[in-house]
C-alpha positions in Angstrom: 0.9 4.4 -2.5 -0.3 7.8 -3.1 0.1 7.4 -6.8 -2.3 4.5 -6.3 -4.8 6.5 -4.7 -4.6 9.3 -7.1 -5.1 7.4 -9.9 -3.0 9.2 -12.2 -1.8 6.0 -13.5 -3.6 2.8 -13.8 -2.7 -0.2 -11.5 -0.8 -2.3 -14.1 1.5 0.5 -15.3 2.7 1.1 -11.4 3.1 -2.4 -11.0 5.3 -2.3 -13.9 7.1 0.7 -13.2 7.8 -0.6 -9.3 8.1 -4.1 -10.3 5.2 -5.5 -8.7 2.2 -7.7 -8.8 -0.8 -5.5 -10.1 -3.1 -7.8 -7.5 -0.8 -6.7 -4.5 -1.4 -3.1 -5.2 -5.0 -3.6 -5.5 -5.2 -5.4 -2.3 -3.5 -2.4 -0.6 -5.8 0.2 -2.3 -8.7 -1.5 -1.5 -7.3 -1.5 1.8 -6.2 1.7 1.9 -9.7 3.0 1.2 -11.5 0.9 3.3 -9.1 1.9 6.7 -8.3 5.5 5.6 -10.7 7.2 8.1 -8.4 5.7 11.1 -5.8 8.1 10.0 -8.2 10.9 11.2 -8.8 9.3 14.9 -6.7 10.6 17.6 -4.6 7.2 19.6 -5.9 4.8 16.8 -4.3 1.7 17.5 -5.6 0.6 14.6 -4.2 3.1 12.0 -0.5 2.4 13.8 -0.8 -1.5 13.3 -1.9 -0.8 9.4 1.2 1.5 9.0 3.5 -0.9 10.5 2.0 -3.8 8.6 2.6 -2.0 5.0 5.9 -1.2 6.1 6.6 -4.8 6.8 5.4 -5.7 3.7 7.1 -3.2 1.6 10.2 -4.3 3.1 9.8 -7.9 2.8 8.6 -6.9 -1.0 11.8 -4.6 -1.6 14.0 -8.0 -0.2 12.4 -9.9 -2.5 13.0 -7.6 -5.6 16.7 -7.3 -4.9 17.0 -11.0 -4.6 
């Protein structure tokens, strides 16, 4: 995710490297930039929910890739 936010590589390149769909990476990037400020809010339930959602999505995608 950090590579995506730093924009060292284009989305299509990252998608190919990690065997993901570019639109999924774009959605993650958009959501992260919109909600990044929540990281700095102490005791933020929203940030925790967002983290769990991303972890769940990543886990699901990993299972799909491995099948």
